[in-house]
Backbone as ProteinMPNN parsed JSONL, in Angstrom:
{"seq_chain_A": "MPHLLRFSRDVESRLERLAQRTGKSKGELIESCLAVGMHDLEAQYLLEEAVSAPLPNQRPALDQLLRESGLGA", "coords_chain_A": {"N_chain_A": [[0.846, -1.164, 0.0], [0.793, 2.079, -1.002], [2.289, 5.024, 0.429], [2.323, 8.472, 1.186], [5.063, 10.346, 1.882], [6.63, 13.067, 3.441], [9.652, 14.72, 3.642], [12.077, 16.62, 5.493], [14.301, 19.075, 4.066], [16.902, 18.525, 4.838], [16.81, 15.784, 5.644], [16.008, 14.659, 3.232], [18.208, 15.29, 1.568], [20.238, 13.881, 2.884], [19.27, 11.29, 2.567], [19.37, 11.079, -0.211], [22.171, 11.276, -0.641], [23.029, 8.962, 0.713], [21.769, 7.013, -0.815], [23.132, 7.311, -3.225], [25.742, 6.608, -2.409], [25.424, 3.943, -1.564], [24.194, 2.639, -3.624], [21.658, 1.78, -3.485], [18.097, 2.125, -3.814], [16.176, 5.044, -2.926], [13.728, 4.302, -1.899], [14.228, 1.668, -0.998], [16.021, 2.228, 1.066], [14.436, 3.78, 2.775], [12.475, 1.902, 3.466], [14.072, 0.043, 4.829], [14.955, 1.609, 6.961], [12.513, 2.142, 8.25], [11.803, -0.459, 8.993], [13.775, -1.121, 10.899], [13.323, 0.907, 12.772], [10.662, 0.331, 13.44], [10.923, -2.149, 14.67], [12.382, -1.384, 16.95], [10.491, 0.333, 18.18], [8.383, -1.479, 18.687], [9.633, -3.195, 20.521], [10.145, -1.385, 22.6], [7.498, -0.617, 23.371], [6.431, -3.107, 24.139], [8.062, -3.656, 26.312], [7.353, -1.531, 28.006], [4.681, -2.224, 28.469], [5.025, -4.632, 29.857], [6.336, -3.763, 32.154], [4.425, -2.127, 33.318], [2.363, -3.844, 33.809], [0.104, -5.32, 36.1], [1.138, -7.084, 39.009], [0.614, -10.534, 39.799], [-1.776, -11.313, 42.336], [-1.444, -13.449, 44.089], [1.381, -15.07, 44.891], [3.228, -18.024, 44.577], [4.692, -19.679, 47.384], [8.191, -19.926, 48.197], [9.011, -22.487, 49.072], [6.961, -24.036, 48.024], [7.354, -23.707, 45.267], [9.857, -24.925, 45.033], [9.204, -27.58, 45.763], [7.4, -28.249, 43.696], [9.085, -28.111, 41.516], [10.721, -30.179, 41.947], [13.06, -29.841, 43.289], [12.97, -29.366, 45.961], [12.201, -30.446, 49.349]], "CA_chain_A": [[0.0, 0.0, 0.0], [1.641, 3.275, -1.076], [2.11, 6.098, 1.405], [2.982, 9.715, 0.827], [5.914, 10.818, 2.963], [7.334, 14.333, 3.183], [10.845, 14.836, 4.467], [12.734, 17.923, 5.494], [15.382, 19.157, 3.07], [18.072, 17.847, 5.391], [16.601, 14.333, 5.546], [15.981, 14.323, 1.805], [19.57, 15.318, 1.021], [20.966, 12.753, 3.473], [18.76, 10.097, 1.907], [19.916, 11.088, -1.578], [23.608, 10.951, -0.557], [23.155, 7.565, 1.094], [21.364, 6.214, -1.976], [24.246, 7.353, -4.179], [26.879, 5.869, -1.857], [25.149, 2.52, -1.407], [23.634, 2.062, -4.837], [20.283, 1.356, -3.204], [17.112, 3.164, -4.104], [15.687, 5.738, -1.738], [12.649, 3.479, -1.376], [14.821, 0.576, -0.23], [16.586, 2.795, 2.283], [13.324, 4.18, 3.638], [11.876, 0.677, 3.99], [15.004, -0.503, 5.815], [14.911, 2.493, 8.123], [11.238, 1.91, 8.934], [11.824, -1.789, 9.601], [14.598, -1.035, 12.109], [12.603, 1.762, 13.713], [9.464, -0.378, 13.888], [11.398, -3.163, 15.618], [12.709, -0.683, 18.194], [9.241, 0.794, 18.79], [7.667, -2.632, 19.22], [10.345, -3.638, 21.722], [9.92, -0.38, 23.639], [6.126, -0.689, 23.861], [6.264, -4.369, 24.85], [8.718, -3.501, 27.603], [6.51, -0.649, 28.817], [3.519, -3.006, 28.885], [5.457, -5.606, 30.861], [6.67, -3.05, 33.391], [3.214, -1.554, 33.912], [1.368, -4.895, 34.08], [-0.018, -5.605, 37.536], [1.658, -8.367, 39.46], [-0.449, -11.392, 40.323], [-2.006, -11.131, 43.768], [-0.954, -14.566, 44.878], [2.605, -15.691, 44.42], [3.498, -19.235, 45.346], [5.807, -19.596, 48.322], [9.423, -20.522, 47.694], [9.03, -23.933, 49.329], [6.032, -24.652, 47.078], [8.04, -23.736, 43.975], [10.908, -25.944, 45.108], [8.551, -28.895, 45.72], [6.837, -28.476, 42.367], [10.167, -28.278, 40.56], [11.476, -31.376, 42.278], [14.297, -29.456, 43.937], [12.765, -29.238, 47.405], [11.82, -31.65, 50.109]], "C_chain_A": [[0.902, 1.241, 0.0], [1.268, 4.305, -0.011], [2.862, 7.32, 0.909], [3.76, 10.2, 2.042], [6.587, 12.111, 2.541], [8.475, 14.433, 4.172], [11.377, 16.255, 4.426], [13.831, 17.912, 4.429], [16.618, 18.404, 3.541], [17.943, 16.327, 5.252], [16.631, 13.897, 4.092], [17.391, 14.309, 1.216], [20.422, 14.192, 1.598], [20.557, 11.443, 2.813], [19.328, 9.976, 0.491], [21.402, 10.708, -1.575], [23.813, 9.479, -0.22], [22.781, 6.634, -0.061], [22.494, 6.174, -3.003], [25.428, 6.523, -3.693], [26.656, 4.361, -1.856], [24.673, 1.845, -2.685], [22.224, 1.53, -4.636], [19.334, 2.496, -3.55], [16.698, 3.837, -2.798], [14.556, 4.943, -1.097], [13.166, 2.327, -0.529], [15.371, 1.079, 1.098], [15.498, 3.204, 3.267], [12.684, 2.95, 4.271], [12.766, 0.043, 5.055], [14.975, 0.311, 7.098], [13.632, 2.283, 8.919], [11.218, 0.553, 9.62], [12.614, -1.767, 10.908], [13.87, -0.212, 13.173], [11.369, 1.083, 14.269], [9.843, -1.442, 14.914], [11.697, -2.516, 16.971], [11.453, -0.208, 18.921], [8.462, -0.357, 19.409], [8.316, -3.111, 20.515], [10.102, -2.675, 22.877], [8.516, -0.501, 24.225], [5.855, -1.996, 24.598], [6.901, -4.298, 26.225], [7.885, -2.621, 28.527], [5.27, -1.389, 29.321], [3.897, -3.972, 30.006], [5.734, -4.931, 32.199], [5.409, -2.546, 34.077], [2.149, -2.603, 34.23], [1.301, -5.162, 35.578], [0.542, -6.989, 37.856], [0.508, -9.228, 39.958], [-0.552, -11.235, 41.837], [-1.401, -12.245, 44.602], [0.268, -15.166, 44.205], [2.824, -16.96, 45.236], [4.709, -19.027, 46.25], [7.013, -20.316, 47.734], [9.445, -22.035, 47.914], [8.081, -24.676, 48.393], [6.677, -24.759, 45.698], [9.116, -24.818, 43.947], [10.313, -27.352, 45.051], [8.045, -29.217, 44.313], [7.93, -28.701, 41.316], [10.977, -29.545, 40.799], [12.784, -31.096, 42.983], [14.18, -29.399, 45.452], [12.342, -30.536, 48.041], [10.321, -31.84, 50.099]], "O_chain_A": [[1.696, 1.421, 0.924], [0.111, 4.437, 0.387], [3.916, 7.202, 0.284], [3.184, 10.437, 3.104], [7.06, 12.233, 1.411], [8.295, 14.255, 5.377], [11.162, 16.994, 3.465], [14.234, 16.85, 3.955], [17.293, 17.735, 2.758], [18.873, 15.665, 4.792], [17.221, 12.867, 3.763], [17.729, 13.41, 0.447], [21.239, 13.608, 0.886], [21.399, 10.59, 2.534], [19.718, 8.89, 0.06], [21.842, 9.914, -2.407], [24.675, 8.821, -0.803], [23.408, 5.593, -0.255], [22.777, 5.124, -3.581], [26.05, 5.81, -4.482], [27.58, 3.59, -2.115], [24.74, 0.622, -2.812], [21.664, 0.896, -5.53], [19.717, 3.666, -3.575], [16.849, 3.274, -1.714], [14.441, 4.915, 0.129], [12.615, 2.036, 0.533], [15.206, 0.431, 2.131], [15.639, 2.989, 4.471], [12.383, 2.947, 5.465], [12.268, -0.44, 6.072], [14.972, -0.247, 8.196], [13.673, 2.249, 10.149], [10.672, 0.424, 10.716], [12.174, -2.33, 11.91], [13.816, -0.604, 14.339], [11.057, 1.239, 15.449], [9.15, -1.611, 15.918], [11.308, -3.042, 18.014], [11.359, -0.332, 20.142], [7.941, -0.237, 20.518], [7.624, -3.397, 21.491], [9.878, -3.106, 24.008], [8.356, -0.489, 25.446], [5.123, -1.998, 25.587], [6.35, -4.816, 27.196], [7.73, -2.935, 29.707], [4.856, -1.203, 30.465], [3.168, -4.107, 30.988], [5.403, -5.472, 33.254], [5.34, -2.542, 35.306], [1.138, -2.284, 34.854], [2.333, -5.223, 36.247], [0.425, -7.927, 37.068], [-0.473, -8.704, 40.486], [0.45, -11.05, 42.527], [-0.901, -12.003, 45.701], [0.193, -15.698, 43.098], [2.626, -16.962, 46.451], [5.632, -18.287, 45.911], [6.876, -21.198, 46.886], [9.859, -22.78, 47.027], [8.354, -25.813, 48.007], [6.556, -25.789, 45.034], [9.264, -25.535, 42.958], [10.853, -28.224, 44.37], [8.24, -30.323, 43.81], [7.708, -29.411, 40.334], [11.804, -29.938, 39.976], [13.548, -32.024, 43.252], [15.193, -29.385, 46.151], [12.154, -31.561, 47.386], [9.817, -32.798, 50.686]]}, "name": "protein", "num_of_chains": 1, "seq": "MPHLLRFSRDVESRLERLAQRTGKSKGELIESCLAVGMHDLEAQYLLEEAVSAPLPNQRPALDQLLRESGLGA"}
């Protein structure tokens, strides 16, 4: 699905220079940049969700965990 993106002159010129240096199209570079950025955003939001998730009210006692794992008496 095509999207219309507008870049500042600085970003556009950097993109153009990078395309010339690498031999890749500007479209390929933009797609690569979005993929890396999307991965970082997903990781950040998943971490934020995990940190803000409420802890379960009932945690098993250590001796119960040891018994269930076969490590305790």
